C-alpha beads as a LAMMPS data file, in Angstrom:
LAMMPS data file: protein, C-alpha beads

338 atoms
337 bonds

1 atom types
1 bond types

-500.0 500.0 xlo xhi
-500.0 500.0 ylo yhi
-500.0 500.0 zlo zhi

Masses

1 110.0

Atoms # bond

1 1 1 -43.283 -5.027 139.049
2 1 1 -46.434 -6.974 138.160
3 1 1 -49.710 -5.480 139.402
4 1 1 -51.795 -7.661 141.832
5 1 1 -55.359 -8.667 141.182
6 1 1 -57.680 -5.713 141.718
7 1 1 -54.881 -3.240 142.459
8 1 1 -55.227 0.334 141.685
9 1 1 -51.914 2.200 140.082
10 1 1 -51.988 4.112 143.581
11 1 1 -51.642 0.614 145.538
12 1 1 -49.087 -0.296 143.256
13 1 1 -46.950 2.882 143.961
14 1 1 -47.730 2.700 147.666
15 1 1 -46.831 -1.119 147.851
16 1 1 -43.534 -0.417 145.839
17 1 1 -42.627 2.331 148.368
18 1 1 -43.029 0.420 151.424
19 1 1 -40.959 -2.238 150.094
20 1 1 -38.302 0.208 149.345
21 1 1 -38.747 1.819 152.867
22 1 1 -38.275 -1.461 154.314
23 1 1 -34.993 -2.265 152.550
24 1 1 -33.726 1.108 153.612
25 1 1 -34.891 1.274 157.037
26 1 1 -31.732 -0.163 158.844
27 1 1 -29.924 2.724 157.242
28 1 1 -32.773 5.359 157.970
29 1 1 -32.355 4.220 161.884
30 1 1 -28.502 4.697 161.556
31 1 1 -29.036 7.926 159.953
32 1 1 -31.389 9.091 162.879
33 1 1 -28.865 8.231 165.583
34 1 1 -26.215 10.265 163.592
35 1 1 -28.946 13.342 163.336
36 1 1 -29.481 13.029 167.359
37 1 1 -25.746 13.174 167.854
38 1 1 -25.198 15.974 165.267
39 1 1 -28.049 18.335 166.832
40 1 1 -26.862 17.223 170.363
41 1 1 -23.383 18.376 169.505
42 1 1 -24.514 21.602 168.048
43 1 1 -26.479 22.391 171.115
44 1 1 -23.734 21.475 173.261
45 1 1 -21.077 23.308 171.329
46 1 1 -23.264 26.450 171.887
47 1 1 -23.769 25.952 175.362
48 1 1 -27.558 26.227 174.957
49 1 1 -29.652 24.889 178.017
50 1 1 -32.221 21.754 177.100
51 1 1 -33.520 18.823 178.831
52 1 1 -33.112 16.171 176.106
53 1 1 -32.435 15.299 172.733
54 1 1 -34.118 11.945 171.454
55 1 1 -34.955 10.395 168.095
56 1 1 -36.910 7.963 166.485
57 1 1 -37.212 6.521 162.835
58 1 1 -40.652 5.775 161.510
59 1 1 -41.675 2.137 161.707
60 1 1 -42.335 0.209 158.248
61 1 1 -45.807 -0.313 159.700
62 1 1 -46.259 3.342 160.505
63 1 1 -44.842 4.408 157.139
64 1 1 -47.100 1.999 155.550
65 1 1 -50.095 3.246 157.277
66 1 1 -49.151 7.118 156.515
67 1 1 -48.700 6.383 153.040
68 1 1 -52.224 4.831 152.552
69 1 1 -53.869 7.733 153.771
70 1 1 -56.348 9.640 151.540
71 1 1 -58.372 12.858 151.698
72 1 1 -61.751 13.087 149.951
73 1 1 -61.119 9.900 148.448
74 1 1 -57.866 10.842 146.975
75 1 1 -54.276 9.783 148.007
76 1 1 -52.805 12.194 150.339
77 1 1 -49.230 11.300 148.879
78 1 1 -48.606 10.694 145.415
79 1 1 -44.761 10.103 146.035
80 1 1 -44.761 8.571 149.832
81 1 1 -40.904 8.108 149.847
82 1 1 -40.527 11.900 149.021
83 1 1 -43.416 13.368 150.840
84 1 1 -43.691 11.499 154.058
85 1 1 -40.685 13.691 155.384
86 1 1 -40.764 12.528 159.198
87 1 1 -39.065 9.315 158.569
88 1 1 -36.292 10.530 160.515
89 1 1 -37.488 12.329 163.732
90 1 1 -35.539 14.287 166.183
91 1 1 -36.971 15.868 169.479
92 1 1 -35.606 18.564 171.480
93 1 1 -37.022 19.251 174.875
94 1 1 -36.005 22.715 176.526
95 1 1 -37.011 24.070 179.818
96 1 1 -38.206 27.487 178.603
97 1 1 -40.106 28.825 175.625
98 1 1 -37.097 31.274 174.927
99 1 1 -34.783 28.428 174.492
100 1 1 -37.241 26.985 171.859
101 1 1 -36.511 30.071 169.782
102 1 1 -32.476 29.766 170.534
103 1 1 -32.607 26.106 169.502
104 1 1 -34.549 26.810 166.509
105 1 1 -31.923 29.799 165.593
106 1 1 -28.764 27.492 166.207
107 1 1 -30.055 24.888 163.968
108 1 1 -30.913 27.408 161.298
109 1 1 -27.558 28.845 161.577
110 1 1 -25.612 25.344 161.362
111 1 1 -27.890 23.231 158.832
112 1 1 -30.314 24.043 155.824
113 1 1 -33.850 24.607 156.926
114 1 1 -36.375 23.389 154.392
115 1 1 -39.386 24.139 156.213
116 1 1 -40.233 26.032 159.797
117 1 1 -43.594 25.971 161.493
118 1 1 -44.310 27.333 164.759
119 1 1 -47.582 25.419 165.549
120 1 1 -48.024 27.195 168.562
121 1 1 -48.129 30.532 166.882
122 1 1 -50.640 29.005 164.318
123 1 1 -52.950 27.742 166.735
124 1 1 -52.888 31.073 168.713
125 1 1 -53.732 33.016 165.536
126 1 1 -56.874 31.088 165.272
127 1 1 -57.664 32.185 168.702
128 1 1 -57.257 28.986 170.509
129 1 1 -55.220 27.001 173.090
130 1 1 -53.925 23.639 172.216
131 1 1 -50.703 21.927 170.594
132 1 1 -47.600 23.949 170.499
133 1 1 -44.375 22.936 169.098
134 1 1 -41.797 24.197 166.572
135 1 1 -41.417 21.946 163.656
136 1 1 -38.387 22.441 161.364
137 1 1 -37.624 20.202 158.254
138 1 1 -33.849 20.165 158.173
139 1 1 -30.628 18.624 156.048
140 1 1 -27.056 19.283 156.121
141 1 1 -26.462 22.120 153.475
142 1 1 -24.315 21.167 150.564
143 1 1 -20.772 22.017 150.871
144 1 1 -20.862 23.153 154.587
145 1 1 -18.792 21.876 157.275
146 1 1 -21.817 19.664 158.616
147 1 1 -22.115 18.063 155.327
148 1 1 -18.399 17.152 155.039
149 1 1 -18.212 15.905 158.492
150 1 1 -21.576 13.627 158.042
151 1 1 -21.539 12.369 154.485
152 1 1 -23.683 9.494 155.177
153 1 1 -26.793 12.308 155.880
154 1 1 -26.544 13.780 152.409
155 1 1 -29.897 13.573 150.780
156 1 1 -31.459 12.545 154.041
157 1 1 -34.222 14.871 155.662
158 1 1 -34.730 14.880 159.433
159 1 1 -38.178 16.432 160.832
160 1 1 -36.952 18.339 164.390
161 1 1 -39.630 19.043 166.902
162 1 1 -38.746 21.776 169.718
163 1 1 -40.959 22.304 172.593
164 1 1 -40.854 23.194 176.202
165 1 1 -40.988 20.190 178.910
166 1 1 -44.856 21.554 179.747
167 1 1 -45.763 21.527 175.867
168 1 1 -43.953 18.057 175.613
169 1 1 -46.020 16.873 178.513
170 1 1 -49.454 18.152 177.293
171 1 1 -48.666 16.818 173.544
172 1 1 -47.801 13.009 174.896
173 1 1 -50.717 12.815 177.089
174 1 1 -53.119 14.461 174.723
175 1 1 -51.924 12.196 171.923
176 1 1 -51.862 9.100 174.543
177 1 1 -55.453 9.703 175.128
178 1 1 -57.026 10.394 171.742
179 1 1 -54.927 7.673 169.672
180 1 1 -54.889 5.007 172.324
181 1 1 -57.972 5.349 174.449
182 1 1 -61.498 5.150 173.487
183 1 1 -63.464 8.316 173.866
184 1 1 -67.366 7.870 173.988
185 1 1 -68.750 10.692 171.625
186 1 1 -70.883 12.018 174.348
187 1 1 -67.701 12.758 176.580
188 1 1 -65.844 14.321 173.345
189 1 1 -66.809 18.120 173.781
190 1 1 -65.888 18.154 177.471
191 1 1 -62.573 16.441 177.049
192 1 1 -61.839 18.805 174.031
193 1 1 -62.754 21.745 176.651
194 1 1 -60.664 20.353 179.402
195 1 1 -57.722 19.715 176.974
196 1 1 -57.984 23.407 175.856
197 1 1 -57.834 24.583 179.582
198 1 1 -54.890 22.641 180.443
199 1 1 -52.926 24.017 177.260
200 1 1 -53.781 27.662 178.544
201 1 1 -52.553 26.967 181.983
202 1 1 -49.516 25.504 180.859
203 1 1 -48.711 28.616 178.637
204 1 1 -49.081 30.576 181.587
205 1 1 -46.837 28.506 183.606
206 1 1 -44.236 28.471 180.696
207 1 1 -44.379 32.572 180.948
208 1 1 -44.297 32.264 184.723
209 1 1 -40.943 30.088 184.402
210 1 1 -39.406 32.374 181.855
211 1 1 -40.079 35.459 184.759
212 1 1 -38.720 33.238 187.473
213 1 1 -35.388 32.537 185.215
214 1 1 -34.810 36.310 184.136
215 1 1 -35.465 37.573 187.988
216 1 1 -32.925 34.783 188.890
217 1 1 -30.460 35.502 186.339
218 1 1 -30.161 39.093 187.376
219 1 1 -29.821 38.262 191.215
220 1 1 -27.708 35.327 191.108
221 1 1 -24.364 37.021 191.356
222 1 1 -25.063 38.343 194.679
223 1 1 -24.432 35.503 196.925
224 1 1 -22.787 32.611 195.105
225 1 1 -22.917 29.240 196.864
226 1 1 -19.803 27.891 198.476
227 1 1 -17.809 25.103 196.858
228 1 1 -17.803 21.839 198.760
229 1 1 -14.962 21.266 200.958
230 1 1 -13.776 18.090 199.444
231 1 1 -13.711 19.234 195.644
232 1 1 -10.906 21.565 194.445
233 1 1 -13.215 22.640 191.663
234 1 1 -15.445 25.554 191.546
235 1 1 -18.970 24.220 192.101
236 1 1 -21.455 24.331 189.250
237 1 1 -23.811 26.526 191.221
238 1 1 -20.896 28.985 192.189
239 1 1 -19.870 29.113 188.699
240 1 1 -23.444 29.404 187.456
241 1 1 -23.745 32.440 189.638
242 1 1 -20.489 34.151 188.793
243 1 1 -21.244 33.576 185.024
244 1 1 -24.817 35.108 185.454
245 1 1 -22.996 38.410 186.470
246 1 1 -20.116 38.312 184.104
247 1 1 -22.329 37.531 181.181
248 1 1 -25.736 38.897 181.927
249 1 1 -27.033 38.663 178.381
250 1 1 -25.931 35.032 177.889
251 1 1 -28.669 32.273 178.674
252 1 1 -28.152 29.660 181.275
253 1 1 -26.301 26.401 180.127
254 1 1 -26.794 22.711 181.197
255 1 1 -26.049 21.835 184.943
256 1 1 -23.429 19.240 183.772
257 1 1 -21.757 21.779 181.495
258 1 1 -20.793 24.050 184.185
259 1 1 -19.273 21.074 186.001
260 1 1 -17.350 19.820 182.952
261 1 1 -15.932 23.646 182.547
262 1 1 -15.033 23.670 186.383
263 1 1 -12.943 20.712 185.344
264 1 1 -11.092 22.613 182.647
265 1 1 -10.561 25.307 185.076
266 1 1 -8.916 23.232 187.415
267 1 1 -6.698 21.833 184.518
268 1 1 -5.625 25.599 184.129
269 1 1 -4.939 25.874 187.639
270 1 1 -7.669 27.940 188.410
271 1 1 -9.787 26.953 191.674
272 1 1 -11.328 30.098 192.671
273 1 1 -13.760 32.583 191.318
274 1 1 -11.307 35.534 192.419
275 1 1 -8.411 33.631 190.010
276 1 1 -11.149 33.373 187.314
277 1 1 -11.941 36.900 187.385
278 1 1 -8.676 38.105 187.035
279 1 1 -8.185 35.731 183.890
280 1 1 -11.260 37.184 182.457
281 1 1 -10.124 40.875 183.048
282 1 1 -7.505 40.592 180.520
283 1 1 -9.938 39.158 177.736
284 1 1 -11.430 41.923 175.671
285 1 1 -14.991 40.686 175.367
286 1 1 -16.314 43.257 172.732
287 1 1 -13.440 42.019 170.349
288 1 1 -14.061 38.741 171.211
289 1 1 -17.795 38.661 170.257
290 1 1 -17.128 40.567 167.040
291 1 1 -14.739 38.137 165.820
292 1 1 -16.854 34.913 166.701
293 1 1 -19.983 36.674 165.028
294 1 1 -22.330 34.872 167.249
295 1 1 -25.468 34.486 165.018
296 1 1 -27.368 33.020 167.902
297 1 1 -27.527 33.517 171.708
298 1 1 -24.610 31.604 173.190
299 1 1 -25.151 30.087 176.512
300 1 1 -22.725 31.285 179.657
301 1 1 -20.528 28.289 179.507
302 1 1 -19.865 28.742 175.715
303 1 1 -19.059 32.523 176.494
304 1 1 -16.537 31.147 179.066
305 1 1 -15.361 28.453 176.831
306 1 1 -14.263 31.259 174.115
307 1 1 -12.857 33.676 176.540
308 1 1 -10.528 30.915 178.252
309 1 1 -9.669 29.932 174.469
310 1 1 -8.828 33.662 174.090
311 1 1 -6.721 33.882 177.059
312 1 1 -4.669 30.534 176.805
313 1 1 -4.763 29.686 173.069
314 1 1 -2.863 26.377 172.160
315 1 1 -2.576 25.518 175.857
316 1 1 -6.534 25.566 176.221
317 1 1 -6.961 23.514 173.131
318 1 1 -4.298 20.862 174.697
319 1 1 -5.958 20.291 177.922
320 1 1 -6.957 16.570 178.757
321 1 1 -10.760 17.309 179.036
322 1 1 -10.475 18.949 175.482
323 1 1 -9.096 15.828 173.808
324 1 1 -12.486 15.160 172.026
325 1 1 -12.848 18.355 170.363
326 1 1 -9.245 19.711 169.378
327 1 1 -10.240 20.425 165.608
328 1 1 -13.381 22.451 166.869
329 1 1 -11.100 24.332 169.232
330 1 1 -8.446 25.133 166.484
331 1 1 -11.184 26.252 164.212
332 1 1 -12.353 28.809 166.741
333 1 1 -9.086 29.906 167.574
334 1 1 -8.352 30.738 163.965
335 1 1 -11.292 32.726 163.972
336 1 1 -10.364 34.676 166.980
337 1 1 -6.633 35.319 165.401
338 1 1 -8.007 36.460 162.149

Bonds

1 1 1 2
2 1 2 3
3 1 3 4
4 1 4 5
5 1 5 6
6 1 6 7
7 1 7 8
8 1 8 9
9 1 9 10
10 1 10 11
11 1 11 12
12 1 12 13
13 1 13 14
14 1 14 15
15 1 15 16
16 1 16 17
17 1 17 18
18 1 18 19
19 1 19 20
20 1 20 21
21 1 21 22
22 1 22 23
23 1 23 24
24 1 24 25
25 1 25 26
26 1 26 27
27 1 27 28
28 1 28 29
29 1 29 30
30 1 30 31
31 1 31 32
32 1 32 33
33 1 33 34
34 1 34 35
35 1 35 36
36 1 36 37
37 1 37 38
38 1 38 39
39 1 39 40
40 1 40 41
41 1 41 42
42 1 42 43
43 1 43 44
44 1 44 45
45 1 45 46
46 1 46 47
47 1 47 48
48 1 48 49
49 1 49 50
50 1 50 51
51 1 51 52
52 1 52 53
53 1 53 54
54 1 54 55
55 1 55 56
56 1 56 57
57 1 57 58
58 1 58 59
59 1 59 60
60 1 60 61
61 1 61 62
62 1 62 63
63 1 63 64
64 1 64 65
65 1 65 66
66 1 66 67
67 1 67 68
68 1 68 69
69 1 69 70
70 1 70 71
71 1 71 72
72 1 72 73
73 1 73 74
74 1 74 75
75 1 75 76
76 1 76 77
77 1 77 78
78 1 78 79
79 1 79 80
80 1 80 81
81 1 81 82
82 1 82 83
83 1 83 84
84 1 84 85
85 1 85 86
86 1 86 87
87 1 87 88
88 1 88 89
89 1 89 90
90 1 90 91
91 1 91 92
92 1 92 93
93 1 93 94
94 1 94 95
95 1 95 96
96 1 96 97
97 1 97 98
98 1 98 99
99 1 99 100
100 1 100 101
101 1 101 102
102 1 102 103
103 1 103 104
104 1 104 105
105 1 105 106
106 1 106 107
107 1 107 108
108 1 108 109
109 1 109 110
110 1 110 111
111 1 111 112
112 1 112 113
113 1 113 114
114 1 114 115
115 1 115 116
116 1 116 117
117 1 117 118
118 1 118 119
119 1 119 120
120 1 120 121
121 1 121 122
122 1 122 123
123 1 123 124
124 1 124 125
125 1 125 126
126 1 126 127
127 1 127 128
128 1 128 129
129 1 129 130
130 1 130 131
131 1 131 132
132 1 132 133
133 1 133 134
134 1 134 135
135 1 135 136
136 1 136 137
137 1 137 138
138 1 138 139
139 1 139 140
140 1 140 141
141 1 141 142
142 1 142 143
143 1 143 144
144 1 144 145
145 1 145 146
146 1 146 147
147 1 147 148
148 1 148 149
149 1 149 150
150 1 150 151
151 1 151 152
152 1 152 153
153 1 153 154
154 1 154 155
155 1 155 156
156 1 156 157
157 1 157 158
158 1 158 159
159 1 159 160
160 1 160 161
161 1 161 162
162 1 162 163
163 1 163 164
164 1 164 165
165 1 165 166
166 1 166 167
167 1 167 168
168 1 168 169
169 1 169 170
170 1 170 171
171 1 171 172
172 1 172 173
173 1 173 174
174 1 174 175
175 1 175 176
176 1 176 177
177 1 177 178
178 1 178 179
179 1 179 180
180 1 180 181
181 1 181 182
182 1 182 183
183 1 183 184
184 1 184 185
185 1 185 186
186 1 186 187
187 1 187 188
188 1 188 189
189 1 189 190
190 1 190 191
191 1 191 192
192 1 192 193
193 1 193 194
194 1 194 195
195 1 195 196
196 1 196 197
197 1 197 198
198 1 198 199
199 1 199 200
200 1 200 201
201 1 201 202
202 1 202 203
203 1 203 204
204 1 204 205
205 1 205 206
206 1 206 207
207 1 207 208
208 1 208 209
209 1 209 210
210 1 210 211
211 1 211 212
212 1 212 213
213 1 213 214
214 1 214 215
215 1 215 216
216 1 216 217
217 1 217 218
218 1 218 219
219 1 219 220
220 1 220 221
221 1 221 222
222 1 222 223
223 1 223 224
224 1 224 225
225 1 225 226
226 1 226 227
227 1 227 228
228 1 228 229
229 1 229 230
230 1 230 231
231 1 231 232
232 1 232 233
233 1 233 234
234 1 234 235
235 1 235 236
236 1 236 237
237 1 237 238
238 1 238 239
239 1 239 240
240 1 240 241
241 1 241 242
242 1 242 243
243 1 243 244
244 1 244 245
245 1 245 246
246 1 246 247
247 1 247 248
248 1 248 249
249 1 249 250
250 1 250 251
251 1 251 252
252 1 252 253
253 1 253 254
254 1 254 255
255 1 255 256
256 1 256 257
257 1 257 258
258 1 258 259
259 1 259 260
260 1 260 261
261 1 261 262
262 1 262 263
263 1 263 264
264 1 264 265
265 1 265 266
266 1 266 267
267 1 267 268
268 1 268 269
269 1 269 270
270 1 270 271
271 1 271 272
272 1 272 273
273 1 273 274
274 1 274 275
275 1 275 276
276 1 276 277
277 1 277 278
278 1 278 279
279 1 279 280
280 1 280 281
281 1 281 282
282 1 282 283
283 1 283 284
284 1 284 285
285 1 285 286
286 1 286 287
287 1 287 288
288 1 288 289
289 1 289 290
290 1 290 291
291 1 291 292
292 1 292 293
293 1 293 294
294 1 294 295
295 1 295 296
296 1 296 297
297 1 297 298
298 1 298 299
299 1 299 300
300 1 300 301
301 1 301 302
302 1 302 303
303 1 303 304
304 1 304 305
305 1 305 306
306 1 306 307
307 1 307 308
308 1 308 309
309 1 309 310
310 1 310 311
311 1 311 312
312 1 312 313
313 1 313 314
314 1 314 315
315 1 315 316
316 1 316 317
317 1 317 318
318 1 318 319
319 1 319 320
320 1 320 321
321 1 321 322
322 1 322 323
323 1 323 324
324 1 324 325
325 1 325 326
326 1 326 327
327 1 327 328
328 1 328 329
329 1 329 330
330 1 330 331
331 1 331 332
332 1 332 333
333 1 333 334
334 1 334 335
335 1 335 336
336 1 336 337
337 1 337 338
C-alpha cells in the first residue's frame, strides 16, 4: 500500500486496519448475532434467570476512532485488528448480583474465557463506588461441542458484559451524560459526587433485592397460587412456588420458562402439582445430580427438565415442545444412562 503524503507508519497501519475492518464488517455483524443466539441458548438450557441478552458490532467509525487513540503521545494499539477486542459485543443483564456470577460461571463452563475482569470489585478495592460490570473475553474452545456447532465463530473473540439491571441503568445514564452531554467544568466535582452517591445507593438496592429473593424462595412453597380455570396447565406462579420447595438450592428461572415447561407437563398428562410430585418421588435426585455433574448452579426449570428426562426417557425427548432440542436431550439422556 502506497503511503500518503505526511503519513507516518502508524497512520499507514491504522488506515490499513480500518480498511480491513470495513471489509469484514458484514461478517462480524453476522457473527455477533450468532454469539447472541449462542449465549442465549446456553443460559436458557441451564435455566438461568436473566432479563435480556443483546449484542452490537462496533461500527467502522467507532473502530477507526479507537484505532487512532494515543497515550503519552504513543499509539495505544500497535495492531488494532488484534488488540481491539470489543469488535463483537454481547451484553447480559440479570436481575440480581448473584445471577451475574452464575452467568459468568456458566459461560466459563461452556466456552474458552480469555480474560475475566470484575470491574465492580476493582472499583471497590480502591475504596470507591462507581462503574460495576463483569467483563469476559470469550471464544469457542477449539474442538468443543460449541466450536463444532458454530464453525463460523472460529478465531472470533467476543466481549461479554454481565451486569444487573441496576448496574446497567447507572452505566447507561452515566455514559449518556458524560459522553453526550456538555458538562461545565465548574459542575464536574458535584456531578462526580452525585454519580458516586447513586452508585452506592444502587449497590445497596442490589443487596436488598437479593435478600428479598432469598426470603421469598424459602417461603414460596407455603401457599401456591391457584391455576387459572380456563387453562389446563399448572400456572407459572404455582409451578415456581412448587419448584422452590422441591429444589431449594436452585435459582429462579425466567417466567416464560415456567410457562414453557408447564406445557411439557401437560403433554405428559400432568395437570396438577400432586401428579407432578408423584412423578418426582420416583426420581433419585442425588444420582441425577451426580451423573449430570453440574459445574454451575442450574435453575429450577433445568432441574425439573432433567428430572422429567430421567423419569420418561425417550418419551420426553419425543414431545412436540421438545422438537427443537432433540439432539441436546439425547446427549443429556446418554449422560443419565452412563
